[in-house]
C-alpha positions in Angstrom: -61.7 23.6 77.9 -64.1 22.9 80.5 -66.9 25.1 81.2 -70.4 24.3 82.9 -73.1 25.4 80.3 -76.7 25.1 81.8 -78.3 25.2 78.2 -77.1 24.2 74.5 -75.6 27.5 73.2 -76.5 28.1 69.6 -75.6 31.7 68.3 -75.8 32.8 64.7 -73.1 35.4 64.3 -71.3 37.3 66.7 -71.0 40.5 64.9 -74.7 40.9 63.9 -75.5 41.2 67.8 -76.7 44.6 68.2 -78.9 44.2 71.5 -76.6 42.8 73.7 -73.6 44.8 75.3 -71.6 42.7 77.5 -68.9 39.8 75.9 -67.2 37.5 77.7 -63.9 36.0 76.2 -63.0 32.7 77.2 -59.5 31.4 77.3 -59.8 29.0 74.5 -60.9 32.3 71.9 -64.6 31.5 72.3 -66.8 34.6 72.4 -70.0 34.7 74.3 -72.1 38.0 73.9 -75.3 38.8 75.7 -76.1 40.7 79.1 -74.8 39.6 82.6 -77.7 39.1 84.6 -76.0 37.4 88.0 -72.8 36.2 89.3 -71.4 35.1 92.5 -67.9 33.8 93.4 -67.3 31.1 91.0 -70.3 31.6 88.3 -71.2 34.3 86.0 -74.8 34.2 84.5 -75.2 35.8 81.0 -78.5 36.1 79.1 -77.7 35.6 75.4 -80.2 36.0 72.5 -81.2 32.2 72.9 -80.6 31.2 76.4 -78.7 31.6 79.7 -75.3 30.1 80.0 -73.5 29.8 83.4 -69.8 30.3 82.7 -66.9 29.4 85.3 -64.8 32.5 86.0 -61.6 30.5 86.0 -62.1 29.8 82.2 -62.6 33.5 81.5 -59.7 35.3 79.7 -61.2 38.8 79.5 -64.6 40.4 79.8 -66.0 43.6 77.8 -68.8 45.1 79.4 -70.8 48.7 79.1 -70.5 49.0 82.9 -67.5 51.1 84.5 -68.0 49.3 87.9 -65.4 46.8 88.5 -67.3 45.3 91.3 -69.8 44.3 88.8 -67.6 41.3 87.8 -65.6 40.2 90.9 -62.2 38.5 90.1 -62.3 38.7 86.3 -60.1 41.2 84.6 -62.2 43.6 83.2 -61.9 46.1 79.8 -64.5 48.6 80.5 -65.3 50.0 76.9 -68.3 51.6 75.2 -69.5 48.1 73.8 -69.2 45.4 71.4 -70.6 47.4 68.4 -68.1 50.4 68.9 -65.4 51.2 66.4 -62.7 50.0 69.0 -64.1 46.7 70.4 -65.7 45.3 67.3 -62.3 45.3 64.8 -60.6 43.7 67.6 -62.6 40.8 68.0 -63.2 40.6 64.1 -59.3 40.0 64.4 -59.5 37.7 67.6 -62.1 35.5 65.9 -60.4 35.5 62.2 -56.7 34.3 63.9 -58.6 31.4 65.9 -60.6 30.1 62.9 -57.3 30.3 60.7 -55.0 28.8 63.2 -53.5 25.4 61.8 -53.4 22.5 64.2 -49.9 21.8 65.7 -48.0 19.4 63.7 -46.7 16.4 65.4 -43.0 16.0 65.7 -41.7 14.1 62.6 -39.6 11.1 63.4 -37.1 10.4 61.0 -35.2 7.2 61.0 -31.3 6.9 60.9 -31.7 5.9 57.2 -33.5 9.1 56.3 -31.0 11.4 58.2 -28.4 9.9 55.7 -29.5 12.8 53.3 -27.9 15.4 55.7 -24.1 16.7 55.2 -21.7 16.3 52.4 -22.2 12.6 52.1 -26.0 12.9 51.6 -25.4 15.4 48.6 -26.7 14.2 45.3 -23.4 14.9 43.4 -20.1 14.9 45.1 -16.9 15.8 43.6 -13.7 14.1 44.8 -10.1 14.6 44.5 -7.5 11.4 45.2 -4.0 10.9 45.6 -2.5 7.4 45.6 1.1 5.9 46.0 1.8 2.7 44.2 4.2 -0.1 44.7 6.2 -1.2 41.7 4.1 -4.1 41.6 6.4 -6.3 39.2 6.9 -3.6 36.4 10.4 -4.2 37.1 10.5 -7.6 36.7 11.7 -7.6 32.6 13.9 -4.5 33.4 15.9 -6.5 35.8 16.2 -9.4 33.7 17.5 -7.3 30.9 19.8 -5.3 33.5 21.3 -8.9 34.7 21.6 -9.9 30.8 23.5 -6.8 29.9 25.7 -7.1 32.9 26.7 -10.9 32.1 27.4 -9.8 28.5 29.8 -6.9 29.7 31.5 -9.0 32.6 32.0 -11.6 29.7 33.9 -9.4 27.2 35.5 -6.6 29.6 38.1 -6.6 32.3 35.7 -5.4 34.6 32.1 -4.3 34.9 29.9 -3.2 37.9 26.6 -1.7 38.0 23.2 -1.4 39.8 19.6 -0.7 38.9 17.5 1.4 41.3 13.5 1.1 40.9 10.9 3.6 42.3 7.5 3.7 43.0 4.7 5.2 41.0 2.2 8.1 42.4 -1.2 9.5 40.9 -3.9 11.8 41.3 -7.5 11.5 40.3 -10.6 13.4 39.7 -13.9 12.4 39.9 -17.6 13.0 40.6 -20.0 10.4 42.5 -23.5 10.4 40.6 -25.8 9.6 43.5 -25.6 10.6 47.4 -22.4 9.0 48.9 -24.2 7.3 51.7 -26.5 5.5 48.9 -23.9 3.6 47.7 -23.0 6.0 44.6 -21.7 5.0 41.0 -19.1 7.4 39.8 -17.1 8.4 36.9 -13.1 9.5 37.3 -10.0 10.3 35.4 -6.5 9.4 36.5 -3.0 10.5 35.5 -0.2 8.3 37.0 3.6 8.6 36.8 4.3 5.4 36.5 7.4 3.1 38.4 10.6 4.2 37.0 14.4 3.1 37.2 17.7 4.7 37.1 20.9 2.2 36.0 24.4 3.4 36.5 27.4 1.1 35.0 30.9 1.6 35.3 33.3 -0.6 33.0 37.4 -0.7 32.6 39.1 -2.6 29.9 43.0 -2.9 28.9 42.0 -2.5 25.3 38.6 -0.5 25.4 39.9 1.7 28.4 37.2 2.9 31.1 33.8 4.2 30.7 30.5 4.4 31.9 26.7 3.9 31.3 23.6 5.5 32.6 20.0 4.8 31.6 16.8 6.7 32.9 13.9 4.5 32.2 10.1 6.5 33.0 6.4 5.2 32.5 3.2 7.1 32.8 -0.4 6.0 32.7 -3.8 7.6 32.6 -7.4 5.9 33.5 -11.1 6.7 32.4 -13.2 4.5 34.4 -16.8 4.0 35.7 -16.8 2.9 39.3 -19.0 1.6 41.7 -18.8 2.5 45.9 -20.6 0.1 48.2 -21.2 2.1 51.3 -21.7 0.6 54.7 -22.5 2.9 57.5 -20.5 2.4 60.5 -20.6 4.2 64.3 -19.2 7.8 64.5 -20.0 9.1 61.2 -17.8 6.4 59.7 -18.1 4.1 56.6 -16.9 1.2 55.2 -16.6 1.1 51.3 -15.9 -1.7 49.0 -14.8 0.3 45.4 -14.3 -1.2 42.3 -13.8 0.1 38.7 -13.2 -0.7 35.1 -12.6 1.4 31.9 -10.1 2.6 29.3 -6.8 3.3 29.7 -3.2 3.9 28.2 0.5 3.8 28.9 3.7 4.8 27.7 7.2 4.3 28.5 10.7 6.6 27.7 14.4 5.6 28.1 17.2 7.9 28.1 20.5 6.6 28.0 24.3 8.1 27.6 27.8 6.5 27.1 31.1 7.9 27.9 34.4 6.6 27.2 37.7 7.9 28.3 39.8 9.4 25.6 36.4 10.2 23.5 33.4 11.9 23.3 30.2 10.5 25.0 27.0 9.2 22.9 23.5 9.5 24.0 20.1 8.3 22.7 16.4 7.8 23.7 13.7 5.5 22.8 9.8 5.6 23.5 6.6 3.7 23.1 2.9 4.1 23.9 0.0 1.7 24.0 -3.7 1.3 25.3 -5.8 -1.2 26.9 -8.3 -2.3 29.7 -7.8 -1.4 33.3 -9.7 -2.3 36.2 -9.1 -1.9 40.0 -10.7 -3.0 43.3 -10.1 -2.4 47.1 -11.4 -1.5 50.4 -11.7 2.0 51.7 -12.4 3.7 55.4 -14.3 7.1 55.3 -15.1 9.6 57.9 -17.5 12.4 57.5 -15.9 16.0 58.7 -17.2 19.6 58.5 -17.8 20.1 54.8 -16.4 17.2 53.4 -15.8 13.5 53.6 -12.4 11.9 54.3 -11.4 8.5 52.3 -8.5 6.4 53.3 -7.8 2.9 51.6 -6.1 0.4 49.8 -6.4 -0.8 46.1 -5.2 -3.5 43.7 -5.0 -2.1 40.0 -4.6 -3.6 36.5 -2.8 -1.3 34.1 -3.0 -1.6 30.1 0.0 -4.1 29.5 2.8 -3.9 26.7 3.7 -7.2 25.3 6.4 -7.6 22.7 6.8 -3.7 21.9 9.0 -2.6 19.2 11.6 -1.2 21.1 10.9 -2.6 24.8 10.1 -6.0 26.4 6.8 -6.1 28.4 5.7 -3.9 30.4 3.2 -5.8 33.0 2.1 -3.3 36.2 -0.3 -4.8 38.7 0.7 -2.7 42.1 -0.9 -2.3 45.4 -1.5 1.0 46.3 -2.5 3.6 49.3 -5.1 5.9 48.6 -6.4 9.3 50.1 -9.3 11.5 49.1 -11.4 14.2 49.7 -15.2 14.5 48.6 -16.9 17.8 48.6 
């Protein structure tokens, strides 16, 4: 704040002044105590303990003077009070000076880069939980099933008058629960547990023969799998709160297969039975994902190629080798 001062101002302490009754408070908070000795349209002269100061009126916020005559100080808001040593004025000045000296400098606006702002929202949380749904293709698991079915039909047709049938396969579905162990936008490692209702097949065969009569054969084949994996998501930021993610994981898993069959023949009771087998092994998957940050969550949509634990030359079943593609959708909280 500019002000014209004719001589250097040096005041030891504001509230030790007892001989001077006039006080000028400048707009920047500075306080000048003394005795007003002269004024004109633009300036006021005030005698302090050490010198005479000339102050421009446009920089004066308020004056406190013993005089009750407003004409003594033209053009300046005046608070005519008993003096600086009064019980009213001195506490007010003390409070004003205290606030002025304790005032913290204004902080400059802090600039944060886009990378630093990644730590906002769900995608910036240290740990995020996710739930995932997945639909799998049959992925070659029916290769051995179809081969066995074809061999079975050849056997029937070569020994009976008539045999016809079909095998229908169904894809798998799964659900995964997991936790990202770092902020999503920072490419987190994660741990996940999955349960998958694997591919299945229904077989329906009709037979007829002059010697054996007519009958039918039905079989239901089901599989299931589980996976416990450690994974890593390499996250690349895209415009409009979007991300491209490359996901890879590997770990331990297991599978099981179950067969329930029933044979019926005209003129006799039906027979039925079941078989099952389980196994464990190594599992891994890899695939791309696109994701978007929404209010309260992150939504993922992507594809994956997975290799499940394999059964080879089982006791009751032929090979179960399942390496399907899948489409997955997940939510992160």
